[in-house]
C-alpha positions as CSV (number, residue, x, y, z in Angstrom):
1,M,197.1,9.0,115.9
2,C,198.7,10.7,118.8
3,F,198.0,13.8,120.4
4,S,199.5,16.4,122.5
5,A,200.1,20.1,123.6
6,N,201.8,21.4,120.7
7,A,198.6,19.4,118.8
8,S,196.4,21.4,120.9
9,F,197.7,24.7,120.7
10,G,198.7,24.6,117.0
11,A,194.8,24.0,116.4
12,S,194.0,27.1,118.4
13,A,196.1,28.9,116.3
14,I,194.3,27.9,113.4
15,L,191.1,28.0,114.6
16,L,191.9,32.0,115.7
17,V,192.7,32.7,112.4
18,A,189.5,31.3,111.0
19,G,186.8,32.6,113.2
20,V,188.6,35.4,113.0
21,V,188.3,36.1,109.6
22,S,184.7,34.6,109.9
23,V,183.0,37.0,111.7
24,K,184.6,40.0,109.8
25,K,182.7,38.2,106.9
26,V,179.5,38.4,109.2
27,K,176.3,40.3,107.7
28,T,174.2,40.1,110.2
29,P,173.9,40.2,113.3
30,S,172.0,37.0,113.9
31,Q,175.1,35.4,112.2
32,I,177.3,36.1,114.8
33,P,177.0,32.9,117.2
34,F,177.5,30.8,113.3
35,A,180.9,32.4,112.4
36,A,182.0,32.8,116.0
37,I,182.1,28.8,116.6
38,P,185.8,28.7,115.0
39,L,186.9,31.3,118.0
40,V,185.2,29.4,120.6
41,F,186.6,25.9,119.5
42,A,189.8,28.0,119.2
43,T,189.5,28.2,123.0
44,Q,188.5,25.5,123.9
45,Q,191.5,23.4,122.4
46,F,193.9,26.2,124.1
47,I,192.5,25.0,127.4
48,E,193.0,21.2,127.0
49,G,196.4,22.6,125.7
50,V,197.0,24.1,129.0
51,L,195.3,20.7,130.5
52,W,198.0,18.9,128.7
53,L,201.1,20.6,130.0
54,S,199.5,19.7,133.1
55,L,199.5,16.3,133.0
56,T,202.8,16.0,131.9
57,T,205.1,19.3,133.5
58,S,205.4,18.8,137.4
59,Q,205.5,22.8,137.4
60,Y,202.3,23.1,135.6
61,A,200.2,20.4,137.9
62,Y,198.1,22.9,140.1
63,L,196.6,24.0,137.1
64,Q,195.2,20.3,136.2
65,Q,192.1,20.4,138.3
66,S,190.8,23.8,137.6
67,F,191.6,23.2,133.2
68,T,189.9,19.8,133.8
69,Y,186.5,22.1,134.7
70,I,186.8,24.1,132.4
71,F,187.0,22.0,129.1
72,L,184.3,19.8,130.4
73,T,182.3,22.6,130.9
74,F,183.2,24.2,127.3
75,A,182.3,20.3,126.0
76,E,179.5,19.0,128.3
77,V,176.9,22.0,128.9
78,L,178.3,25.1,126.2
79,W,178.1,23.2,122.9
80,P,174.4,21.8,123.4
81,I,173.4,25.3,124.1
82,W,175.5,27.1,121.2
83,V,175.3,24.9,118.0
84,P,171.2,24.4,118.3
85,L,171.4,28.1,118.7
86,S,173.9,29.4,115.8
87,I,172.7,27.4,113.7
88,G,168.9,28.2,114.8
89,L,169.6,32.0,114.5
90,I,170.3,31.2,110.7
91,E,167.8,29.2,109.6
92,K,164.7,31.0,108.1
93,E,162.8,28.0,106.9
94,K,159.6,27.6,109.6
95,Q,159.2,24.6,110.0
96,R,163.1,23.8,110.6
97,K,163.4,26.5,113.1
98,K,161.2,25.2,115.6
99,I,162.5,21.7,115.6
100,L,166.1,23.5,115.9
101,L,164.4,25.7,119.2
102,I,162.5,22.1,121.0
103,I,166.4,21.3,120.1
104,L,168.0,24.5,122.1
105,I,165.3,24.2,124.6
106,I,166.9,20.0,125.0
107,G,170.3,21.3,125.1
108,I,169.6,24.0,128.3
109,V,168.0,21.5,130.2
110,L,170.8,19.2,129.4
111,G,173.1,22.0,129.8
112,V,171.5,22.7,133.4
113,L,171.6,19.1,134.5
114,L,176.1,19.1,133.6
115,S,176.6,21.8,134.7
116,Y,174.6,20.5,137.9
117,S,176.3,17.0,137.8
118,L,179.9,18.9,137.3
119,L,179.0,21.2,140.5
120,T,178.2,17.8,142.6
121,Y,180.5,15.0,141.3
122,P,183.9,14.2,141.0
123,V,185.7,14.4,137.8
124,D,189.6,14.1,136.9
125,S,191.4,13.8,134.1
126,S,194.8,11.3,132.7
127,I,196.8,11.1,130.1
128,D,196.1,6.9,128.4
129,N,197.7,5.6,124.9
130,F,198.5,9.8,123.8
131,H,194.9,10.9,124.9
132,I,193.2,12.8,127.8
133,R,190.9,10.4,129.4
134,Y,188.0,12.3,131.3
135,R,186.1,10.7,133.9
136,H,183.2,11.9,135.4
137,H,182.1,10.1,138.2
138,V,178.4,9.5,138.0
139,Q,175.8,6.6,137.0
140,H,176.6,5.1,134.1
141,S,172.8,4.9,132.9
142,L,172.5,8.3,133.4
143,I,175.8,8.6,131.1
144,N,173.7,6.3,128.4
145,Y,170.7,9.0,128.7
146,V,172.7,12.3,128.6
147,S,175.1,10.8,125.5
148,V,171.5,10.4,123.3
149,F,170.3,13.5,124.5
150,Y,173.9,15.5,123.3
151,F,174.1,13.8,120.7
152,A,170.4,15.5,119.0
153,A,172.0,19.0,120.0
154,T,175.3,18.9,118.6
155,V,174.8,16.8,116.2
156,L,171.2,16.8,114.0
157,P,170.9,20.9,114.1
158,A,173.4,20.5,111.4
159,L,171.9,18.1,109.9
160,I,168.2,19.3,109.6
161,S,169.2,23.2,108.4
162,S,168.2,24.4,105.1
163,V,172.0,25.5,104.2
164,K,173.2,22.9,102.2
165,K,177.3,23.9,103.2
166,V,175.7,23.5,107.1
167,I,174.5,20.0,106.4
168,F,177.4,19.1,104.4
169,I,179.5,20.1,107.8
170,G,177.0,18.6,109.8
171,G,177.6,15.4,107.6
172,F,181.6,15.3,108.7
173,I,180.9,15.7,112.5
174,L,178.5,12.8,112.6
175,I,181.2,10.9,110.6
176,S,184.1,11.8,112.7
177,Y,181.1,10.9,115.9
178,I,181.0,7.2,115.0
179,V,184.7,7.0,114.6
180,T,185.3,8.4,117.6
181,K,182.5,6.1,119.2
182,V,183.6,3.0,117.3
183,F,188.2,3.3,117.8
184,F,188.1,5.7,120.8
185,E,185.5,4.8,122.8
186,E,187.5,6.2,125.7
187,Y,188.6,9.2,125.0
188,V,185.1,10.8,123.4
189,I,185.3,14.1,125.0
190,S,188.5,14.8,123.8
191,I,188.8,13.1,120.7
192,W,185.6,14.3,118.8
193,C,186.3,17.6,120.3
194,F,189.4,18.2,118.6
195,F,188.0,17.0,115.3
196,A,184.6,19.0,115.6
197,A,187.3,21.9,116.0
198,A,189.5,21.1,113.3
199,I,185.7,20.5,110.9
200,S,184.6,24.4,111.7
201,V,187.0,25.6,110.0
202,L,184.4,25.0,107.3
203,I,182.7,27.6,108.4
204,L,185.4,30.1,107.1
205,I,184.1,28.6,103.7
206,I,180.8,28.6,104.1
207,M,181.1,32.5,105.8
208,Q,182.9,33.4,102.8
209,S,180.6,32.5,100.5
210,F,177.2,33.7,102.6
211,N,174.8,35.2,100.4
212,P,171.0,36.2,102.0
213,A,169.5,35.8,98.8
214,A,171.2,32.6,97.6
215,D,170.9,30.9,101.1
216,K,168.5,32.1,102.8
217,I,169.7,33.9,105.7
218,G,169.3,37.1,106.8
């Protein structure tokens, strides 16, 4: 499997369409962050597409550093907050909502710490074996701790949700995470984000079938 600028731009275009349609299906304001997930992924994939160009075409090389930081801001700072927030807003069961709030707090703390890390430690990106490899030059032990909390903030919310279709997406995301960790250890950020972006198209199906009474969503 290989990825490229074309793959990122193509995914961005598909996600943009899915995101626009998803947002149009919104029935209440609380559903907007969830419905907008494909739009956020569309933006992120477009950013990585530009990064691919900066790494492969000399005339765009000047964009490499800034787009590396922008992509990592989406991947490391935004998603640990956006995921538990968006799923928590559509959750109606009180106990699950409390758990999702705790995870959101973890995500916010993690987002702040990773923001500080991005501003403090150097990062770089390069093409390695047909994938973009991101290097965040922090202590390896710190990376291990961060990975645990990142997993909790970005994967667990969907599995905790009382909405069956959201749990279904969570299952796919979990499988994609495991596959990425096992087979693409050095490129987890790039490849898992690509898989998660592709899976997020399923949000359109959920939004099309949302029924506040049936799914307990207000």
